[in-house]
mmCIF file of the N, C-alpha and C atoms, coordinates in Angstrom:
data_MODEL
# 
_entry.id   MODEL 
# 
loop_
_atom_site.group_PDB 
_atom_site.id 
_atom_site.type_symbol 
_atom_site.label_atom_id 
_atom_site.label_alt_id 
_atom_site.label_comp_id 
_atom_site.label_asym_id 
_atom_site.label_entity_id 
_atom_site.label_seq_id 
_atom_site.pdbx_PDB_ins_code 
_atom_site.Cartn_x 
_atom_site.Cartn_y 
_atom_site.Cartn_z 
_atom_site.occupancy 
_atom_site.B_iso_or_equiv 
_atom_site.pdbx_formal_charge 
_atom_site.auth_seq_id 
_atom_site.auth_comp_id 
_atom_site.auth_asym_id 
_atom_site.auth_atom_id 
_atom_site.pdbx_PDB_model_num 
ATOM 1   N N  . MET A 1 1  ? -3.361  -7.121  4.923   1.00 0.00 ? 1  MET A N  1 
ATOM 2   C CA . MET A 1 1  ? -4.129  -8.292  3.447   1.00 0.00 ? 1  MET A CA 1 
ATOM 3   C C  . MET A 1 1  ? -4.215  -6.620  2.729   1.00 0.00 ? 1  MET A C  1 
ATOM 4   N N  . GLU A 1 2  ? -4.843  -5.848  2.599   1.00 0.00 ? 2  GLU A N  1 
ATOM 5   C CA . GLU A 1 2  ? -5.031  -5.065  1.857   1.00 0.00 ? 2  GLU A CA 1 
ATOM 6   C C  . GLU A 1 2  ? -3.666  -4.760  1.083   1.00 0.00 ? 2  GLU A C  1 
ATOM 7   N N  . LYS A 1 3  ? -2.468  -4.187  1.804   1.00 0.00 ? 3  LYS A N  1 
ATOM 8   C CA . LYS A 1 3  ? -1.543  -4.095  0.928   1.00 0.00 ? 3  LYS A CA 1 
ATOM 9   C C  . LYS A 1 3  ? -0.235  -5.043  0.074   1.00 0.00 ? 3  LYS A C  1 
ATOM 10  N N  . LEU A 1 4  ? -0.701  -6.245  0.701   1.00 0.00 ? 4  LEU A N  1 
ATOM 11  C CA . LEU A 1 4  ? -0.293  -7.474  0.215   1.00 0.00 ? 4  LEU A CA 1 
ATOM 12  C C  . LEU A 1 4  ? -0.946  -7.713  -0.779  1.00 0.00 ? 4  LEU A C  1 
ATOM 13  N N  . LEU A 1 5  ? -2.183  -7.099  -1.307  1.00 0.00 ? 5  LEU A N  1 
ATOM 14  C CA . LEU A 1 5  ? -3.298  -7.489  -2.696  1.00 0.00 ? 5  LEU A CA 1 
ATOM 15  C C  . LEU A 1 5  ? -3.146  -6.605  -3.339  1.00 0.00 ? 5  LEU A C  1 
ATOM 16  N N  . ILE A 1 6  ? -2.726  -5.209  -2.776  1.00 0.00 ? 6  ILE A N  1 
ATOM 17  C CA . ILE A 1 6  ? -2.160  -4.138  -3.849  1.00 0.00 ? 6  ILE A CA 1 
ATOM 18  C C  . ILE A 1 6  ? -0.970  -4.679  -4.510  1.00 0.00 ? 6  ILE A C  1 
ATOM 19  N N  . GLU A 1 7  ? 0.063   -4.950  -3.442  1.00 0.00 ? 7  GLU A N  1 
ATOM 20  C CA . GLU A 1 7  ? 1.335   -5.245  -4.225  1.00 0.00 ? 7  GLU A CA 1 
ATOM 21  C C  . GLU A 1 7  ? 1.288   -6.735  -5.160  1.00 0.00 ? 7  GLU A C  1 
ATOM 22  N N  . GLU A 1 8  ? 0.955   -7.211  -4.466  1.00 0.00 ? 8  GLU A N  1 
ATOM 23  C CA . GLU A 1 8  ? 1.343   -8.698  -5.559  1.00 0.00 ? 8  GLU A CA 1 
ATOM 24  C C  . GLU A 1 8  ? -0.066  -8.649  -6.466  1.00 0.00 ? 8  GLU A C  1 
ATOM 25  N N  . ARG A 1 9  ? -0.949  -8.431  -6.662  1.00 0.00 ? 9  ARG A N  1 
ATOM 26  C CA . ARG A 1 9  ? -1.905  -7.829  -7.722  1.00 0.00 ? 9  ARG A CA 1 
ATOM 27  C C  . ARG A 1 9  ? -1.196  -6.741  -8.725  1.00 0.00 ? 9  ARG A C  1 
ATOM 28  N N  . TYR A 1 10 ? -1.361  -5.826  -8.221  1.00 0.00 ? 10 TYR A N  1 
ATOM 29  C CA . TYR A 1 10 ? -0.978  -4.945  -9.466  1.00 0.00 ? 10 TYR A CA 1 
ATOM 30  C C  . TYR A 1 10 ? 0.372   -4.067  -9.755  1.00 0.00 ? 10 TYR A C  1 
ATOM 31  N N  . MET A 1 11 ? 1.262   -4.347  -8.717  1.00 0.00 ? 11 MET A N  1 
ATOM 32  C CA . MET A 1 11 ? 2.929   -3.962  -8.668  1.00 0.00 ? 11 MET A CA 1 
ATOM 33  C C  . MET A 1 11 ? 3.586   -4.980  -9.018  1.00 0.00 ? 11 MET A C  1 
ATOM 34  N N  . SER A 1 12 ? 3.233   -6.280  -8.369  1.00 0.00 ? 12 SER A N  1 
ATOM 35  C CA . SER A 1 12 ? 4.565   -6.906  -8.734  1.00 0.00 ? 12 SER A CA 1 
ATOM 36  C C  . SER A 1 12 ? 5.311   -7.092  -10.236 1.00 0.00 ? 12 SER A C  1 
ATOM 37  N N  . LYS A 1 13 ? 6.471   -7.520  -10.709 1.00 0.00 ? 13 LYS A N  1 
ATOM 38  C CA . LYS A 1 13 ? 6.827   -7.461  -12.058 1.00 0.00 ? 13 LYS A CA 1 
ATOM 39  C C  . LYS A 1 13 ? 5.973   -8.096  -12.764 1.00 0.00 ? 13 LYS A C  1 
ATOM 40  N N  . TYR A 1 14 ? 5.389   -9.448  -12.403 1.00 0.00 ? 14 TYR A N  1 
ATOM 41  C CA . TYR A 1 14 ? 4.348   -9.934  -13.227 1.00 0.00 ? 14 TYR A CA 1 
ATOM 42  C C  . TYR A 1 14 ? 2.737   -10.122 -12.984 1.00 0.00 ? 14 TYR A C  1 
ATOM 43  N N  . GLY A 1 15 ? 2.429   -8.949  -12.814 1.00 0.00 ? 15 GLY A N  1 
ATOM 44  C CA . GLY A 1 15 ? 1.145   -8.436  -12.732 1.00 0.00 ? 15 GLY A CA 1 
ATOM 45  C C  . GLY A 1 15 ? 0.557   -8.605  -13.103 1.00 0.00 ? 15 GLY A C  1 
ATOM 46  N N  . ASP A 1 16 ? 0.965   -8.076  -14.643 1.00 0.00 ? 16 ASP A N  1 
ATOM 47  C CA . ASP A 1 16 ? 0.183   -8.236  -15.957 1.00 0.00 ? 16 ASP A CA 1 
ATOM 48  C C  . ASP A 1 16 ? -0.897  -9.349  -16.212 1.00 0.00 ? 16 ASP A C  1 
ATOM 49  N N  . TYR A 1 17 ? 0.219   -10.175 -15.845 1.00 0.00 ? 17 TYR A N  1 
ATOM 50  C CA . TYR A 1 17 ? -0.328  -11.818 -16.093 1.00 0.00 ? 17 TYR A CA 1 
ATOM 51  C C  . TYR A 1 17 ? -0.652  -12.937 -15.007 1.00 0.00 ? 17 TYR A C  1 
ATOM 52  N N  . LEU A 1 18 ? -1.045  -12.076 -13.577 1.00 0.00 ? 18 LEU A N  1 
ATOM 53  C CA . LEU A 1 18 ? -1.576  -12.618 -12.637 1.00 0.00 ? 18 LEU A CA 1 
ATOM 54  C C  . LEU A 1 18 ? -3.069  -12.450 -12.514 1.00 0.00 ? 18 LEU A C  1 
ATOM 55  N N  . THR A 1 19 ? -4.062  -13.232 -12.559 1.00 0.00 ? 19 THR A N  1 
ATOM 56  C CA . THR A 1 19 ? -5.566  -12.784 -12.342 1.00 0.00 ? 19 THR A CA 1 
ATOM 57  C C  . THR A 1 19 ? -5.917  -12.871 -10.490 1.00 0.00 ? 19 THR A C  1 
ATOM 58  N N  . ASP A 1 20 ? -6.942  -12.605 -10.802 1.00 0.00 ? 20 ASP A N  1 
ATOM 59  C CA . ASP A 1 20 ? -7.066  -12.761 -9.159  1.00 0.00 ? 20 ASP A CA 1 
ATOM 60  C C  . ASP A 1 20 ? -6.978  -13.899 -8.721  1.00 0.00 ? 20 ASP A C  1 
ATOM 61  N N  . TYR A 1 21 ? -7.595  -15.036 -9.511  1.00 0.00 ? 21 TYR A N  1 
ATOM 62  C CA . TYR A 1 21 ? -7.674  -16.273 -8.643  1.00 0.00 ? 21 TYR A CA 1 
ATOM 63  C C  . TYR A 1 21 ? -6.311  -16.802 -8.201  1.00 0.00 ? 21 TYR A C  1 
ATOM 64  N N  . ASN A 1 22 ? -5.120  -16.353 -8.772  1.00 0.00 ? 22 ASN A N  1 
ATOM 65  C CA . ASN A 1 22 ? -3.822  -16.656 -8.370  1.00 0.00 ? 22 ASN A CA 1 
ATOM 66  C C  . ASN A 1 22 ? -3.603  -15.891 -7.155  1.00 0.00 ? 22 ASN A C  1 
ATOM 67  N N  . VAL A 1 23 ? -3.917  -14.644 -7.323  1.00 0.00 ? 23 VAL A N  1 
ATOM 68  C CA . VAL A 1 23 ? -3.775  -13.727 -6.189  1.00 0.00 ? 23 VAL A CA 1 
ATOM 69  C C  . VAL A 1 23 ? -4.085  -14.384 -4.372  1.00 0.00 ? 23 VAL A C  1 
ATOM 70  N N  . TYR A 1 24 ? -5.522  -14.754 -4.907  1.00 0.00 ? 24 TYR A N  1 
ATOM 71  C CA . TYR A 1 24 ? -6.580  -14.831 -3.456  1.00 0.00 ? 24 TYR A CA 1 
ATOM 72  C C  . TYR A 1 24 ? -6.627  -16.651 -3.509  1.00 0.00 ? 24 TYR A C  1 
ATOM 73  N N  . CYS A 1 25 ? -5.617  -17.729 -4.339  1.00 0.00 ? 25 CYS A N  1 
ATOM 74  C CA . CYS A 1 25 ? -5.305  -18.934 -3.596  1.00 0.00 ? 25 CYS A CA 1 
ATOM 75  C C  . CYS A 1 25 ? -4.257  -19.134 -3.428  1.00 0.00 ? 25 CYS A C  1 
ATOM 76  N N  . PHE A 1 26 ? -3.380  -17.972 -4.158  1.00 0.00 ? 26 PHE A N  1 
ATOM 77  C CA . PHE A 1 26 ? -1.505  -18.650 -3.422  1.00 0.00 ? 26 PHE A CA 1 
ATOM 78  C C  . PHE A 1 26 ? -1.092  -17.696 -3.376  1.00 0.00 ? 26 PHE A C  1 
ATOM 79  N N  . LYS A 1 27 ? -1.231  -16.433 -3.471  1.00 0.00 ? 27 LYS A N  1 
ATOM 80  C CA . LYS A 1 27 ? -0.219  -15.510 -2.540  1.00 0.00 ? 27 LYS A CA 1 
ATOM 81  C C  . LYS A 1 27 ? -1.213  -15.332 -1.006  1.00 0.00 ? 27 LYS A C  1 
ATOM 82  N N  . PHE A 1 28 ? -1.727  -15.367 -0.646  1.00 0.00 ? 28 PHE A N  1 
ATOM 83  C CA . PHE A 1 28 ? -2.019  -15.304 1.095   1.00 0.00 ? 28 PHE A CA 1 
ATOM 84  C C  . PHE A 1 28 ? -1.565  -16.226 1.528   1.00 0.00 ? 28 PHE A C  1 
ATOM 85  N N  . GLN A 1 29 ? -1.287  -16.097 2.825   1.00 0.00 ? 29 GLN A N  1 
ATOM 86  C CA . GLN A 1 29 ? -0.652  -17.171 3.867   1.00 0.00 ? 29 GLN A CA 1 
ATOM 87  C C  . GLN A 1 29 ? -1.727  -18.183 3.832   1.00 0.00 ? 29 GLN A C  1 
ATOM 88  N N  . GLN A 1 30 ? -2.409  -18.125 3.667   1.00 0.00 ? 30 GLN A N  1 
ATOM 89  C CA . GLN A 1 30 ? -4.308  -18.786 3.892   1.00 0.00 ? 30 GLN A CA 1 
ATOM 90  C C  . GLN A 1 30 ? -5.043  -18.858 2.569   1.00 0.00 ? 30 GLN A C  1 
ATOM 91  N N  . PRO A 1 31 ? -5.597  -19.776 1.881   1.00 0.00 ? 31 PRO A N  1 
ATOM 92  C CA . PRO A 1 31 ? -6.468  -19.277 0.628   1.00 0.00 ? 31 PRO A CA 1 
ATOM 93  C C  . PRO A 1 31 ? -7.597  -18.310 1.382   1.00 0.00 ? 31 PRO A C  1 
ATOM 94  N N  . ILE A 1 32 ? -7.630  -17.872 1.014   1.00 0.00 ? 32 ILE A N  1 
ATOM 95  C CA . ILE A 1 32 ? -9.806  -16.839 0.725   1.00 0.00 ? 32 ILE A CA 1 
ATOM 96  C C  . ILE A 1 32 ? -10.372 -16.969 -0.151  1.00 0.00 ? 32 ILE A C  1 
ATOM 97  N N  . SER A 1 33 ? -11.560 -16.616 -0.154  1.00 0.00 ? 33 SER A N  1 
ATOM 98  C CA . SER A 1 33 ? -12.704 -17.226 -0.631  1.00 0.00 ? 33 SER A CA 1 
ATOM 99  C C  . SER A 1 33 ? -12.631 -15.688 -1.963  1.00 0.00 ? 33 SER A C  1 
ATOM 100 N N  . ALA A 1 34 ? -13.680 -16.231 -2.949  1.00 0.00 ? 34 ALA A N  1 
ATOM 101 C CA . ALA A 1 34 ? -13.816 -15.153 -3.281  1.00 0.00 ? 34 ALA A CA 1 
ATOM 102 C C  . ALA A 1 34 ? -14.097 -13.944 -3.362  1.00 0.00 ? 34 ALA A C  1 
ATOM 103 N N  . MET A 1 35 ? -15.411 -13.996 -2.380  1.00 0.00 ? 35 MET A N  1 
ATOM 104 C CA . MET A 1 35 ? -16.348 -13.009 -1.755  1.00 0.00 ? 35 MET A CA 1 
ATOM 105 C C  . MET A 1 35 ? -15.118 -11.953 -0.962  1.00 0.00 ? 35 MET A C  1 
ATOM 106 N N  . THR A 1 36 ? -14.065 -12.713 -0.135  1.00 0.00 ? 36 THR A N  1 
ATOM 107 C CA . THR A 1 36 ? -13.975 -12.374 0.715   1.00 0.00 ? 36 THR A CA 1 
ATOM 108 C C  . THR A 1 36 ? -12.299 -11.544 0.432   1.00 0.00 ? 36 THR A C  1 
ATOM 109 N N  . TYR A 1 37 ? -11.878 -11.716 -1.177  1.00 0.00 ? 37 TYR A N  1 
ATOM 110 C CA . TYR A 1 37 ? -11.185 -11.218 -1.846  1.00 0.00 ? 37 TYR A CA 1 
ATOM 111 C C  . TYR A 1 37 ? -11.538 -9.892  -2.412  1.00 0.00 ? 37 TYR A C  1 
ATOM 112 N N  . ALA A 1 38 ? -12.966 -9.951  -2.728  1.00 0.00 ? 38 ALA A N  1 
ATOM 113 C CA . ALA A 1 38 ? -13.535 -9.211  -3.267  1.00 0.00 ? 38 ALA A CA 1 
ATOM 114 C C  . ALA A 1 38 ? -13.991 -7.790  -2.509  1.00 0.00 ? 38 ALA A C  1 
ATOM 115 N N  . LYS A 1 39 ? -14.068 -8.323  -1.012  1.00 0.00 ? 39 LYS A N  1 
ATOM 116 C CA . LYS A 1 39 ? -14.252 -6.915  -0.207  1.00 0.00 ? 39 LYS A CA 1 
ATOM 117 C C  . LYS A 1 39 ? -12.932 -6.605  0.042   1.00 0.00 ? 39 LYS A C  1 
ATOM 118 N N  . ILE A 1 40 ? -11.842 -7.047  0.424   1.00 0.00 ? 40 ILE A N  1 
ATOM 119 C CA . ILE A 1 40 ? -10.831 -7.023  0.636   1.00 0.00 ? 40 ILE A CA 1 
ATOM 120 C C  . ILE A 1 40 ? -10.307 -5.945  -0.504  1.00 0.00 ? 40 ILE A C  1 
ATOM 121 N N  . ARG A 1 41 ? -10.293 -5.761  -1.828  1.00 0.00 ? 41 ARG A N  1 
ATOM 122 C CA . ARG A 1 41 ? -9.994  -5.078  -2.964  1.00 0.00 ? 41 ARG A CA 1 
ATOM 123 C C  . ARG A 1 41 ? -10.552 -3.928  -2.946  1.00 0.00 ? 41 ARG A C  1 
ATOM 124 N N  . TRP A 1 42 ? -12.085 -3.794  -2.468  1.00 0.00 ? 42 TRP A N  1 
ATOM 125 C CA . TRP A 1 42 ? -12.648 -2.905  -2.677  1.00 0.00 ? 42 TRP A CA 1 
ATOM 126 C C  . TRP A 1 42 ? -12.502 -1.825  -1.637  1.00 0.00 ? 42 TRP A C  1 
ATOM 127 N N  . LYS A 1 43 ? -11.944 -2.660  -0.333  1.00 0.00 ? 43 LYS A N  1 
ATOM 128 C CA . LYS A 1 43 ? -12.008 -1.976  0.726   1.00 0.00 ? 43 LYS A CA 1 
ATOM 129 C C  . LYS A 1 43 ? -10.395 -1.097  0.549   1.00 0.00 ? 43 LYS A C  1 
ATOM 130 N N  . ALA A 1 44 ? -9.768  -1.731  -0.185  1.00 0.00 ? 44 ALA A N  1 
ATOM 131 C CA . ALA A 1 44 ? -7.899  -1.275  -0.670  1.00 0.00 ? 44 ALA A CA 1 
ATOM 132 C C  . ALA A 1 44 ? -8.187  -0.061  -1.415  1.00 0.00 ? 44 ALA A C  1 
ATOM 133 N N  . PHE A 1 45 ? -9.220  -0.439  -2.368  1.00 0.00 ? 45 PHE A N  1 
ATOM 134 C CA . PHE A 1 45 ? -9.340  0.707   -3.780  1.00 0.00 ? 45 PHE A CA 1 
ATOM 135 C C  . PHE A 1 45 ? -9.814  2.151   -2.976  1.00 0.00 ? 45 PHE A C  1 
ATOM 136 N N  . TYR A 1 46 ? -10.482 2.030   -1.999  1.00 0.00 ? 46 TYR A N  1 
ATOM 137 C CA . TYR A 1 46 ? -11.674 3.019   -1.031  1.00 0.00 ? 46 TYR A CA 1 
ATOM 138 C C  . TYR A 1 46 ? -10.066 3.886   -0.755  1.00 0.00 ? 46 TYR A C  1 
ATOM 139 N N  . ARG A 1 47 ? -9.542  3.423   0.261   1.00 0.00 ? 47 ARG A N  1 
ATOM 140 C CA . ARG A 1 47 ? -8.508  3.878   0.899   1.00 0.00 ? 47 ARG A CA 1 
ATOM 141 C C  . ARG A 1 47 ? -7.698  4.286   0.480   1.00 0.00 ? 47 ARG A C  1 
ATOM 142 N N  . LEU A 1 48 ? -7.289  3.808   -0.474  1.00 0.00 ? 48 LEU A N  1 
ATOM 143 C CA . LEU A 1 48 ? -6.383  5.171   -1.623  1.00 0.00 ? 48 LEU A CA 1 
ATOM 144 C C  . LEU A 1 48 ? -6.865  6.094   -2.468  1.00 0.00 ? 48 LEU A C  1 
ATOM 145 N N  . ALA A 1 49 ? -8.159  5.919   -2.671  1.00 0.00 ? 49 ALA A N  1 
ATOM 146 C CA . ALA A 1 49 ? -8.873  6.875   -2.979  1.00 0.00 ? 49 ALA A CA 1 
ATOM 147 C C  . ALA A 1 49 ? -9.512  8.100   -2.509  1.00 0.00 ? 49 ALA A C  1 
ATOM 148 N N  . LEU A 1 50 ? -9.329  7.740   -1.026  1.00 0.00 ? 50 LEU A N  1 
ATOM 149 C CA . LEU A 1 50 ? -9.432  8.596   0.030   1.00 0.00 ? 50 LEU A CA 1 
ATOM 150 C C  . LEU A 1 50 ? -8.181  9.553   0.203   1.00 0.00 ? 50 LEU A C  1 
ATOM 151 N N  . ASN A 1 51 ? -7.276  8.311   0.798   1.00 0.00 ? 51 ASN A N  1 
ATOM 152 C CA . ASN A 1 51 ? -6.020  9.169   0.706   1.00 0.00 ? 51 ASN A CA 1 
ATOM 153 C C  . ASN A 1 51 ? -5.426  9.696   -0.256  1.00 0.00 ? 51 ASN A C  1 
ATOM 154 N N  . GLN A 1 52 ? -5.807  10.200  -1.981  1.00 0.00 ? 52 GLN A N  1 
ATOM 155 C CA . GLN A 1 52 ? -5.633  10.983  -2.658  1.00 0.00 ? 52 GLN A CA 1 
ATOM 156 C C  . GLN A 1 52 ? -6.625  11.952  -2.629  1.00 0.00 ? 52 GLN A C  1 
ATOM 157 N N  . ASN A 1 53 ? -7.813  11.972  -1.855  1.00 0.00 ? 53 ASN A N  1 
ATOM 158 C CA . ASN A 1 53 ? -8.722  13.123  -2.457  1.00 0.00 ? 53 ASN A CA 1 
ATOM 159 C C  . ASN A 1 53 ? -9.770  12.791  -3.423  1.00 0.00 ? 53 ASN A C  1 
ATOM 160 N N  . ILE A 1 54 ? -9.458  11.545  -3.720  1.00 0.00 ? 54 ILE A N  1 
ATOM 161 C CA . ILE A 1 54 ? -9.961  11.350  -5.140  1.00 0.00 ? 54 ILE A CA 1 
ATOM 162 C C  . ILE A 1 54 ? -11.714 10.502  -5.044  1.00 0.00 ? 54 ILE A C  1 
ATOM 163 N N  . ALA A 1 55 ? -12.009 10.325  -3.340  1.00 0.00 ? 55 ALA A N  1 
ATOM 164 C CA . ALA A 1 55 ? -13.203 9.624   -3.017  1.00 0.00 ? 55 ALA A CA 1 
ATOM 165 C C  . ALA A 1 55 ? -14.377 10.237  -3.545  1.00 0.00 ? 55 ALA A C  1 
ATOM 166 N N  . ILE A 1 56 ? -15.459 9.600   -4.061  1.00 0.00 ? 56 ILE A N  1 
ATOM 167 C CA . ILE A 1 56 ? -16.767 10.149  -4.127  1.00 0.00 ? 56 ILE A CA 1 
ATOM 168 C C  . ILE A 1 56 ? -17.549 9.188   -3.273  1.00 0.00 ? 56 ILE A C  1 
ATOM 169 N N  . THR A 1 57 ? -17.866 10.590  -2.325  1.00 0.00 ? 57 THR A N  1 
ATOM 170 C CA . THR A 1 57 ? -18.990 10.413  -1.267  1.00 0.00 ? 57 THR A CA 1 
ATOM 171 C C  . THR A 1 57 ? -20.349 10.998  -1.629  1.00 0.00 ? 57 THR A C  1 
ATOM 172 N N  . LYS A 1 58 ? -21.175 10.070  -1.343  1.00 0.00 ? 58 LYS A N  1 
ATOM 173 C CA . LYS A 1 58 ? -22.779 10.444  -1.441  1.00 0.00 ? 58 LYS A CA 1 
ATOM 174 C C  . LYS A 1 58 ? -23.335 10.969  -0.340  1.00 0.00 ? 58 LYS A C  1 
ATOM 175 N N  . ARG A 1 59 ? -23.865 12.316  -0.425  1.00 0.00 ? 59 ARG A N  1 
ATOM 176 C CA . ARG A 1 59 ? -24.419 12.531  0.987   1.00 0.00 ? 59 ARG A CA 1 
ATOM 177 C C  . ARG A 1 59 ? -25.790 12.129  1.019   1.00 0.00 ? 59 ARG A C  1 
ATOM 178 N N  . ILE A 1 60 ? -26.887 12.230  1.427   1.00 0.00 ? 60 ILE A N  1 
ATOM 179 C CA . ILE A 1 60 ? -28.325 11.579  1.937   1.00 0.00 ? 60 ILE A CA 1 
ATOM 180 C C  . ILE A 1 60 ? -28.775 12.852  2.596   1.00 0.00 ? 60 ILE A C  1 
ATOM 181 N N  . TYR A 1 61 ? -29.440 13.932  1.990   1.00 0.00 ? 61 TYR A N  1 
ATOM 182 C CA . TYR A 1 61 ? -30.411 14.735  2.557   1.00 0.00 ? 61 TYR A CA 1 
ATOM 183 C C  . TYR A 1 61 ? -31.559 14.506  3.525   1.00 0.00 ? 61 TYR A C  1 
# 
């Protein structure tokens, strides 16, 4: 789901014209809620940041 989200929203030919609403209502096999979409998007970008070693982690002492 994370891969589909990134590809459809940000890497597609018409990515500049797509909104988040269009992606979570029409691009997934079954429509998902806005809250679920936000969680998936956050997780996808966090994983990208971890893979590129640019994630900021907060240490608790």
